[in-house]
N, CA and C of each residue as an Amber inpcrd file, in Angstrom:
protein
   513
  23.1930000   2.4210000   1.5280000  22.1530000   3.3880000   1.2090000
  20.7910000   2.8160000   1.6120000  19.9970000   3.6210000   2.2700000
  18.6680000   3.1820000   2.6730000  17.6770000   3.4790000   1.5570000
  16.8690000   2.5030000   1.2400000  15.8460000   2.6610000   0.2100000
  14.6000000   3.2240000   0.8770000  14.0590000   4.3360000   0.3580000
  12.8480000   4.9100000   0.9630000  11.6670000   3.9400000   0.9110000
  10.8190000   4.0540000   1.9220000   9.6140000   3.2390000   2.0300000
   8.4160000   4.1570000   1.8610000   7.4930000   3.7700000   0.9810000
   6.2670000   4.5470000   0.8650000   5.0510000   3.6460000   1.0130000
   4.0620000   4.1810000   1.7070000   2.8020000   3.4850000   1.9460000
   1.8040000   3.9830000   0.9110000   1.0920000   3.0590000   0.3120000
   0.0670000   3.3610000  -0.6780000  -1.2260000   2.7270000  -0.2050000
  -2.2680000   3.5520000   0.0250000  -3.5300000   3.0170000   0.5520000
  -4.6960000   3.8770000   0.1010000  -5.8600000   3.2490000  -0.0260000
  -7.1300000   3.9390000  -0.2420000  -7.9500000   3.7530000   1.0290000
  -8.3840000   4.8730000   1.6090000  -9.0020000   4.8550000   2.9330000
 -10.3040000   5.6430000   2.8970000 -11.3830000   5.0350000   3.3280000
 -12.6700000   5.7410000   3.4110000 -12.6280000   6.7440000   4.5620000
 -13.5500000   7.6810000   4.5510000 -13.6170000   8.7040000   5.5980000
 -13.7270000   8.1010000   6.9950000 -14.2780000   6.8950000   7.1120000
 -14.4100000   6.2360000   8.4110000 -13.2510000   5.2790000   8.6990000
 -12.1970000   5.3360000   7.8860000 -11.0100000   4.5130000   8.1200000
 -11.0390000   3.1470000   7.4720000 -12.1440000   2.7620000   6.8660000
 -12.2770000   1.4420000   6.2430000 -11.3710000   1.3420000   5.0150000
 -10.6800000   0.2010000   4.9050000  -9.8690000  -0.0610000   3.7120000
 -10.3230000  -1.3220000   2.9670000 -11.2200000  -2.0890000   3.5710000
 -11.6900000  -3.2870000   2.8970000 -12.7500000  -4.0030000   3.7070000
 -13.3340000  -5.0050000   3.0760000 -14.3350000  -5.8330000   3.7420000
 -14.2500000  -7.2360000   3.1580000 -14.1740000  -8.2150000   4.0250000
 -14.1120000  -9.6090000   3.6090000 -12.9880000  -9.8310000   2.5880000
 -11.8400000  -9.1890000   2.8570000 -10.6420000  -9.3250000   2.0320000
 -10.8420000  -8.8810000   0.5830000 -11.6040000  -7.8020000   0.4100000
 -11.7980000  -7.2800000  -0.9500000 -11.9590000  -5.7650000  -0.9000000
 -11.6980000  -5.1350000  -2.0440000 -11.9720000  -3.7060000  -2.1810000
 -13.4810000  -3.4950000  -2.1540000 -13.9010000  -2.3620000  -1.6570000
 -15.3440000  -2.1460000  -1.5120000 -15.8310000  -0.9430000  -2.3040000
 -15.0420000  -0.4820000  -3.2500000 -15.4650000   0.6120000  -4.1160000
 -14.8420000   0.4260000  -5.4910000 -15.4290000   1.1030000  -6.4330000
 -14.9060000   1.1130000  -7.7950000 -14.3290000   2.4990000  -8.0590000
 -13.0090000   2.5770000  -8.0740000 -12.3270000   3.8390000  -8.3550000
 -11.2420000   3.5640000  -9.3980000 -11.6070000   3.7050000 -10.6450000
 -10.6720000   3.4470000 -11.7330000  -9.4310000   4.3300000 -11.6070000
  -9.6170000   5.5780000 -11.2150000  -8.4860000   6.5040000 -11.0910000
  -7.5040000   6.0490000 -10.0190000  -8.0100000   5.4890000  -8.9330000
  -7.1370000   4.9940000  -7.8740000  -6.3510000   3.7840000  -8.3590000
  -6.9830000   2.8900000  -9.1050000  -6.2700000   1.7270000  -9.6350000
  -5.1730000   2.1490000 -10.6080000  -5.4340000   3.1690000 -11.4090000
  -4.4070000   3.6870000 -12.3230000  -3.2440000   4.2820000 -11.5420000
  -3.5540000   5.0180000 -10.4770000  -2.5010000   5.5970000  -9.6430000
  -1.6860000   4.4860000  -8.9780000  -2.3530000   3.4660000  -8.4790000
  -1.6690000   2.3280000  -7.8710000  -0.6870000   1.7200000  -8.8710000
  -1.1450000   1.4810000 -10.0730000  -0.2950000   0.8830000 -11.1030000
   0.9040000   1.7700000 -11.3880000   0.6580000   3.0460000 -11.5940000
   1.7280000   3.9880000 -11.9260000   2.7650000   4.0710000 -10.7990000
   2.3020000   4.0800000  -9.5450000   3.2210000   4.2680000  -8.4260000
   3.9640000   2.9820000  -8.0410000   3.4410000   1.8260000  -8.4140000
   4.1070000   0.5710000  -8.0250000   4.9250000  -0.0560000  -9.1420000
   4.6750000   0.3000000 -10.3870000   5.4500000  -0.2790000 -11.4970000
   6.9340000  -0.0330000 -11.2610000   7.7240000  -1.0880000 -11.4250000
   9.1630000  -0.9660000 -11.2700000   9.6440000  -0.9480000  -9.8360000
   8.7500000  -1.2660000  -8.8880000   9.0980000  -1.2580000  -7.4690000
   8.7940000  -2.6100000  -6.8230000   9.5380000  -2.9540000  -5.7830000
   9.1070000  -4.0870000  -4.9710000   7.9060000  -3.6600000  -4.1380000
   6.9540000  -4.5650000  -3.9910000   5.7470000  -4.2960000  -3.1920000
   5.7340000  -5.2450000  -2.0120000   5.5270000  -4.6950000  -0.8320000
   5.3930000  -5.4840000   0.3820000   3.9220000  -5.5400000   0.7570000
   3.4410000  -6.7560000   0.9760000   2.0380000  -6.9230000   1.3560000
   1.8950000  -8.1590000   2.2240000   0.7660000  -8.2570000   2.8950000
   0.4400000  -9.4390000   3.6690000  -0.1860000 -10.5070000   2.7840000
  -0.2750000 -11.6930000   3.3400000  -0.8200000 -12.8350000   2.5930000
  -2.2530000 -12.5910000   2.1450000  -3.1030000 -12.0700000   3.0340000
  -4.5100000 -11.8530000   2.6650000  -4.6260000 -10.8510000   1.5210000
  -3.8140000  -9.8060000   1.5610000  -3.8350000  -8.8290000   0.4690000
  -3.4090000  -9.4980000  -0.8240000  -2.3420000 -10.3000000  -0.7540000
  -1.9090000 -11.0010000  -1.9580000  -3.0180000 -11.9040000  -2.4910000
  -3.6630000 -12.6360000  -1.5960000  -4.7100000 -13.5510000  -2.0420000
  -5.8930000 -12.7930000  -2.6360000  -6.1450000 -11.5650000  -2.1810000
  -7.2340000 -10.7840000  -2.7790000  -6.8620000 -10.3340000  -4.1930000
  -5.5690000 -10.1050000  -4.4380000  -5.0960000  -9.7540000  -5.7820000
  -5.0520000 -11.0170000  -6.6440000  -4.5590000 -12.1100000  -6.0600000
  -4.6190000 -13.4120000  -6.7120000  -3.4260000 -13.8240000  -7.5340000
  -2.5080000 -12.8980000  -7.8050000  -1.3500000 -13.2560000  -8.6370000
  -0.3000000 -12.1580000  -8.5120000   0.9400000 -12.4780000  -8.8600000
   1.9410000 -11.4150000  -8.9130000   1.5850000 -10.4380000 -10.0340000
   1.7760000  -9.1660000  -9.7960000   1.4400000  -8.1600000 -10.8000000
   2.6450000  -7.9100000 -11.7070000   2.4220000  -7.7740000 -13.0020000
   3.5420000  -7.5820000 -13.9300000   4.2850000  -6.2710000 -13.6600000
   5.5960000  -6.3130000 -13.8960000   6.4150000  -5.1140000 -13.7650000
   6.7750000  -4.7520000 -12.3420000   6.4620000  -5.6340000 -11.4060000
   6.7590000  -5.4100000  -9.9990000   7.2610000  -6.7180000  -9.4060000
   7.9230000  -6.6330000  -8.2770000   8.2840000  -7.8110000  -7.5000000
   7.4420000  -7.7790000  -6.2310000   6.8830000  -8.9290000  -5.8680000
   5.9970000  -9.0110000  -4.7100000   6.6710000  -9.7620000  -3.5800000
   6.6990000  -9.1310000  -2.4090000   7.1680000  -9.7740000  -1.1940000
   5.9630000  -9.9040000  -0.2710000   5.6290000 -11.1390000   0.0850000
   4.4890000 -11.3970000   0.9570000   5.0080000 -11.7490000   2.3440000
   4.5580000 -10.9860000   3.3300000   4.8830000 -11.2500000   4.7280000
   3.7480000 -12.0770000   5.3130000   4.0790000 -13.2780000   5.7940000
   3.0600000 -14.1890000   6.2980000   3.6010000 -15.0090000   7.4620000
   2.6950000 -15.4060000   8.3460000   3.0490000 -16.3310000   9.4280000
   2.9120000 -17.7860000   8.9620000   2.2800000 -17.9980000   7.8160000
   2.0040000 -19.3370000   7.3010000   3.2760000 -19.9560000   6.7190000
   3.8660000 -20.9580000   7.3910000   5.1150000 -21.5410000   6.9010000
   4.9410000 -22.3080000   5.5840000   3.7110000 -22.6560000   5.2370000
   3.4770000 -23.4190000   4.0140000   3.1740000 -22.5220000   2.8080000
   3.0480000 -21.2180000   3.0170000   2.6890000 -20.3240000   1.9150000
   3.8180000 -20.2660000   0.8950000   3.4910000 -20.5500000  -0.3420000
   4.4520000 -20.4560000  -1.4430000   3.6740000 -20.2690000  -2.7380000
   4.0720000 -19.2910000  -3.5130000   3.4580000 -19.0290000  -4.8180000
   4.5870000 -18.7220000  -5.7890000   4.5460000 -19.3440000  -6.9510000
   5.5650000 -19.0920000  -7.9550000   5.5880000 -17.6090000  -8.3120000
   6.7900000 -17.0500000  -8.3570000   6.9410000 -15.6460000  -8.7220000
   6.7670000 -14.6770000  -7.5700000   6.6080000 -15.1960000  -6.3570000
   6.4040000 -14.3550000  -5.1780000   7.5090000 -14.6550000  -4.1690000
   8.0650000 -13.6090000  -3.5860000   9.0610000 -13.7530000  -2.5290000
   8.2990000 -13.8190000  -1.2020000   8.6640000 -14.7570000  -0.3480000
   7.9560000 -14.9630000   0.9200000   8.8850000 -14.6360000   2.0740000
   8.3430000 -13.9100000   3.0520000   9.0820000 -13.5900000   4.2690000
   8.2070000 -13.9350000   5.4630000   8.8560000 -14.3530000   6.5450000
   8.1090000 -14.7150000   7.7530000   8.3660000 -13.7550000   8.9050000
   9.2680000 -12.7950000   8.6980000   9.4870000 -11.7400000   9.6860000
   9.5630000 -10.4100000   8.9500000   9.2730000  -9.3470000   9.6550000
   9.3450000  -8.0210000   9.0560000  10.7770000  -7.7120000   8.6250000
  11.7380000  -8.0620000   9.4480000  13.1390000  -7.8120000   9.0860000
  13.5140000  -8.5130000   7.7870000  13.1230000  -9.7710000   7.6560000
  13.4170000 -10.5150000   6.4310000  12.7190000  -9.8720000   5.2290000
  11.4780000  -9.4610000   5.4170000  10.7410000  -8.8140000   4.3230000
  11.4590000  -7.5430000   3.8680000  11.9360000  -6.7520000   4.8160000
  12.6300000  -5.5150000   4.4610000  13.9520000  -5.7850000   3.7650000
  14.6820000  -6.7930000   4.2260000  15.9350000  -7.1560000   3.5470000
  15.6420000  -7.5580000   2.1060000  14.6360000  -8.4100000   1.9120000
  14.2920000  -8.8390000   0.5490000  13.8730000  -7.6440000  -0.3050000
  13.0500000  -6.7590000   0.2490000  12.6010000  -5.5840000  -0.5120000
  13.7680000  -4.6870000  -0.8940000  14.7100000  -4.4920000   0.0280000
  15.8690000  -3.6330000  -0.2760000  16.7270000  -4.2420000  -1.3810000
  16.9500000  -5.5460000  -1.3160000  17.7330000  -6.2210000  -2.3590000
  17.0270000  -6.0900000  -3.7050000  15.7180000  -6.3190000  -3.7100000
  14.9520000  -6.2010000  -4.9560000  14.9640000  -4.7710000  -5.4840000
  14.8280000  -3.7950000  -4.5930000  14.8280000  -2.3900000  -5.0140000
  16.1520000  -2.0280000  -5.6750000  17.2620000  -2.4860000  -5.0890000
  18.5670000  -2.2120000  -5.6990000  18.6810000  -2.8830000  -7.0570000
  18.2610000  -4.1390000  -7.1180000  18.3280000  -4.8890000  -8.3770000
  17.4680000  -4.2200000  -9.4560000  16.2980000  -3.7100000  -9.0490000
  15.3590000  -3.0880000  -9.9940000  15.6830000  -1.6170000 -10.2370000
  16.6440000  -1.0730000  -9.4810000  16.9530000   0.3610000  -9.5140000
  15.6960000   1.1700000  -9.2190000  14.9390000   0.7040000  -8.2380000
  13.6840000   1.3430000  -7.8520000  13.9560000   2.5130000  -6.9160000
  13.0730000   3.4750000  -6.9430000  13.2190000   4.6590000  -6.0980000
  12.6540000   4.4460000  -4.7000000  12.0610000   3.2720000  -4.4510000
  11.5200000   3.0110000  -3.1320000  10.8430000   1.6630000  -3.0500000
  10.3890000   1.3560000  -1.8470000   9.6470000   0.1300000  -1.5580000
   8.2010000   0.5220000  -1.3170000   7.2740000  -0.1090000  -2.0350000
   5.8480000   0.1920000  -1.9060000   5.2040000  -0.7610000  -0.9010000
   4.5990000  -0.2060000   0.1240000   3.8530000  -0.9860000   1.1100000
   2.3870000  -0.8480000   0.7410000   1.7260000  -1.9830000   0.4130000
   0.3890000  -1.9000000  -0.1720000  -0.6930000  -2.6310000   0.6210000
  -0.4140000  -3.0250000   1.8490000  -1.4850000  -3.5700000   2.6810000
  -1.2420000  -4.9900000   3.1330000  -2.1040000  -5.4420000   3.9460000
  -3.2870000  -4.8610000   4.5280000  -3.0200000  -4.1780000   5.8590000
  -4.0600000  -4.1610000   6.6730000  -4.0550000  -3.3750000   7.9030000
  -2.8760000  -3.7300000   8.8160000  -2.5900000  -5.0110000   8.9850000
  -1.4840000  -5.4150000   9.8730000  -0.1330000  -4.9540000   9.3270000
   0.0440000  -5.0560000   8.0290000   1.3020000  -4.6240000   7.4090000
   1.4280000  -3.1130000   7.5190000   0.3350000  -2.3840000   7.2640000
   0.3810000  -0.9290000   7.4300000   0.7840000  -0.5600000   8.8550000
   0.2000000  -1.2220000   9.8410000   0.5010000  -0.9040000  11.2380000
   1.9870000  -1.1140000  11.5410000   2.5700000  -2.1600000  10.9820000
   3.9900000  -2.4360000  11.2180000   4.8960000  -1.4710000  10.4560000
   4.4550000  -1.0260000   9.2960000   5.3290000  -0.2390000   8.4290000
   5.1750000   1.2740000   8.5620000   4.0520000   1.7520000   9.0750000
   3.8780000   3.2020000   9.1970000   5.0120000   3.8880000   9.9590000
   5.5180000   3.3110000  11.0590000   6.6290000   3.9720000  11.7530000
   7.9120000   4.0530000  10.9160000   8.0170000   3.2360000   9.8790000
   9.2110000   3.1950000   9.0320000   9.0280000   3.9480000   7.7210000
   7.8230000   4.4240000   7.4530000   7.5140000   5.0360000   6.1590000
   8.1010000   6.4350000   6.0420000   8.6640000   6.6950000   4.8760000
   9.1770000   8.0280000   4.5510000   8.0790000   8.8880000   3.9240000
   7.2090000   8.2240000   3.1380000   6.1230000   8.9360000   2.4440000
   4.8440000   8.1120000   2.5300000   3.7250000   8.8040000   2.4470000
   2.4230000   8.1520000   2.3420000   1.7230000   8.7360000   1.1230000
   1.1680000   7.8690000   0.3130000   0.3780000   8.2710000  -0.8490000
  -1.0120000   7.6900000  -0.6250000  -1.9050000   8.5270000  -0.1330000
  -3.2230000   8.0550000   0.2690000  -4.2860000   8.5380000  -0.6950000
  -5.2450000   7.6670000  -0.9410000  -6.4660000   8.0510000  -1.6270000
  -7.5280000   8.1130000  -0.5460000  -8.0060000   9.3170000  -0.2790000
  -9.0690000   9.4980000   0.7090000 -10.3930000   9.3670000  -0.0280000
 -11.1000000   8.2890000   0.2540000 -12.3620000   7.9890000  -0.4130000
 -13.4830000   8.6270000   0.4220000 -14.2100000   9.5440000  -0.1800000
 -15.2150000  10.3070000   0.5590000 -16.5360000   9.5350000   0.6210000
 -16.5000000   8.5070000   1.4780000 -17.6420000   7.6270000   1.7130000
 -17.4390000   7.0010000   3.0880000 -18.5080000   6.4000000   3.6150000
 -18.4190000   5.7260000   4.9180000 -19.0070000   4.3170000   4.8080000
 -18.3520000   3.4480000   4.0240000 -18.8830000   2.0960000   3.8260000
 -18.6460000   1.2180000   5.0500000 -19.4040000   0.1350000   5.1080000
 -19.1530000  -0.9020000   6.1040000 -17.8810000  -1.6280000   5.6990000
 -17.1160000  -2.0570000   6.6810000 -15.9300000  -2.8360000   6.3860000
 -15.3950000  -3.4930000   7.6330000 -14.4870000  -4.4450000   7.4370000
 -13.8880000  -5.1340000   8.5810000 -12.3870000  -4.9250000   8.6690000
 -11.8320000  -4.1450000   7.7430000 -10.4050000  -3.8240000   7.7740000
 -10.2620000  -2.3040000   7.7890000  -9.4030000  -1.8160000   8.6870000
  -9.2570000  -0.3780000   8.8920000  -7.7910000   0.0250000   8.8010000
  -7.5490000   1.2030000   8.2430000  -6.2080000   1.7560000   8.2340000
  -5.8640000   2.1250000   9.6680000  -4.6680000   1.7760000  10.1310000
  -4.3320000   2.0460000  11.5340000  -4.1700000   3.5420000  11.8140000
  -4.3400000   3.8970000  13.0790000  -4.0440000   5.2660000  13.4900000
  -2.5730000   5.5270000  13.2180000  -2.2710000   6.7540000  12.8360000
  -0.8760000   7.1010000  12.5590000  -0.6020000   8.5160000  13.0410000
   0.6530000   8.8090000  13.2530000   1.0800000  10.0780000  13.8240000
   1.1330000  11.1560000  12.7390000   0.0140000  11.8160000  12.5040000
  -0.0600000  12.8380000  11.4560000   0.8840000  14.0090000  11.7220000
   1.2360000  14.2340000  12.9910000   2.1420000  15.3460000  13.3210000
   3.5630000  15.0960000  12.8230000   3.8870000  13.8450000  12.4830000
   5.2240000  13.5210000  11.9940000   5.3510000  13.6760000  10.4830000
   4.2670000  14.0880000   9.8230000   4.2500000  14.2140000   8.3650000
   3.7120000  15.5750000   7.9610000   4.1030000  16.0040000   6.7630000
   3.5030000  17.2040000   6.1750000   2.8760000  16.8200000   4.8430000
   1.7880000  17.4870000   4.5180000   1.1330000  17.2640000   3.2260000
   1.9810000  17.9460000   2.1600000   2.3390000  17.1920000   1.1280000
   3.1140000  17.7650000   0.0300000   2.2660000  18.0300000  -1.2030000
   1.1380000  17.3440000  -1.3100000   0.1980000  17.6500000  -2.3940000
  -1.1650000  17.0570000  -2.0590000  -2.1830000  17.7170000  -2.5850000
  -3.5510000  17.2270000  -2.4190000  -4.3530000  17.6390000  -3.6380000
  -5.0330000  16.6590000  -4.2330000  -5.9050000  16.9030000  -5.3750000
  -7.2600000  16.2770000  -5.0780000  -8.3220000  17.0440000  -5.2760000
  -9.6870000  16.5650000  -5.0440000 -10.3470000  16.2480000  -6.3790000
 -11.1400000  15.1670000  -6.3910000 -11.8130000  14.7380000  -7.6090000
 -13.2570000  14.3650000  -7.2960000 -14.1750000  14.6710000  -8.2180000
 -15.5690000  14.2760000  -8.0130000 -15.7850000  12.8180000  -8.4000000
 -16.9130000  12.2750000  -7.9860000 -17.2830000  10.9460000  -8.4880000
 -17.5930000  11.0910000  -9.9690000 -17.6040000   9.9810000 -10.6580000
 -17.8660000  10.0240000 -12.0920000 -18.2350000   8.6460000 -12.5860000
 -18.3310000   8.4860000 -13.9050000 -18.7590000   7.2050000 -14.4720000
 -17.8600000   6.0300000 -14.0740000 -16.5560000   6.2940000 -13.8660000
 -15.6270000   5.2100000 -13.5360000 -15.0990000   5.3070000 -12.0970000
 -15.5860000   6.3010000 -11.3790000 -15.1790000   6.5050000  -9.9880000
 -16.4350000   6.6600000  -9.1380000 -16.7060000   5.6360000  -8.3590000
 -17.9580000   5.5260000  -7.6090000 -18.1710000   6.6590000  -6.5990000
 -17.0930000   7.1200000  -5.9800000 -17.1830000   8.1640000  -4.9540000
 -16.2340000   9.3070000  -5.2860000 -16.5090000  10.4650000  -4.7200000
 -15.5250000  11.5460000  -4.7510000 -14.3250000  11.0790000  -3.9210000
 -13.1560000  11.6000000  -4.2450000 -11.9460000  11.1600000  -3.5550000
 -10.8840000  12.2490000  -3.6670000  -9.8430000  12.0920000  -2.8520000
  -8.6950000  12.9970000  -2.8960000  -7.4260000  12.1670000  -2.8950000
  -6.4720000  12.5800000  -3.7100000  -5.1270000  12.0150000  -3.6390000
  -4.3340000  12.9350000  -2.7240000  -3.8260000  12.3980000  -1.6160000
  -3.0810000  13.1990000  -0.6530000  -1.7330000  12.5260000  -0.4140000
  -0.6680000  13.2910000  -0.6320000   0.6870000  12.7890000  -0.4330000
   1.2930000  13.4550000   0.7910000   1.9750000  12.6340000   1.5830000
   2.6190000  13.1020000   2.8180000   4.0890000  12.7350000   2.7840000
   4.9010000  13.5800000   3.4140000   6.3300000  13.3270000   3.5770000
   6.6410000  13.3980000   5.0620000   7.4210000  12.4450000   5.5580000
   7.8250000  12.4820000   6.9700000   8.6690000  13.7270000   7.2040000
   8.4150000  14.4330000   8.2790000   9.2040000  15.6060000   8.6260000
  10.6440000  15.2060000   8.9130000  11.5650000  16.0540000   8.5320000
  12.9770000  15.7860000   8.7890000  13.6590000  14.9820000   7.7130000
  12.9530000  14.6740000   6.6470000  13.5700000  13.9030000   5.5400000
  13.9390000  14.8540000   4.4190000
């Protein structure tokens, strides 16, 4: 049985997803959505993304894809190839009885995983901040929007944003 893969990302209107290996906005609602959607799932991320988080997150299993042969962190699964990362994620998903594998960044991991993604759960941040990390171009014609919710900025959400979910066509 193939375990579905879903991409989870927050993307500014200009494609920016980060700057200097950090988030560049305060969106409490997006962090809550991230937590809700990743709890009980294996998460695939790159080393820089992991280092920006700083630790394994509770209630999830973390698989870090890195070229660094010396990278090792207690409580984190390490992979040095995409194939190995996917095998580890699938094993963890079965063990956890998870409904999918969460791909959570960064830009290089998104670029490698978008062709394999069954679903995308994007937070479209309605701002154009400076940044050095960008969400890769992706084939929007291969997906359909399954839901979209728009939200205004507020006391705990720095910018207006939209939660937009996509499903790959033919699934």
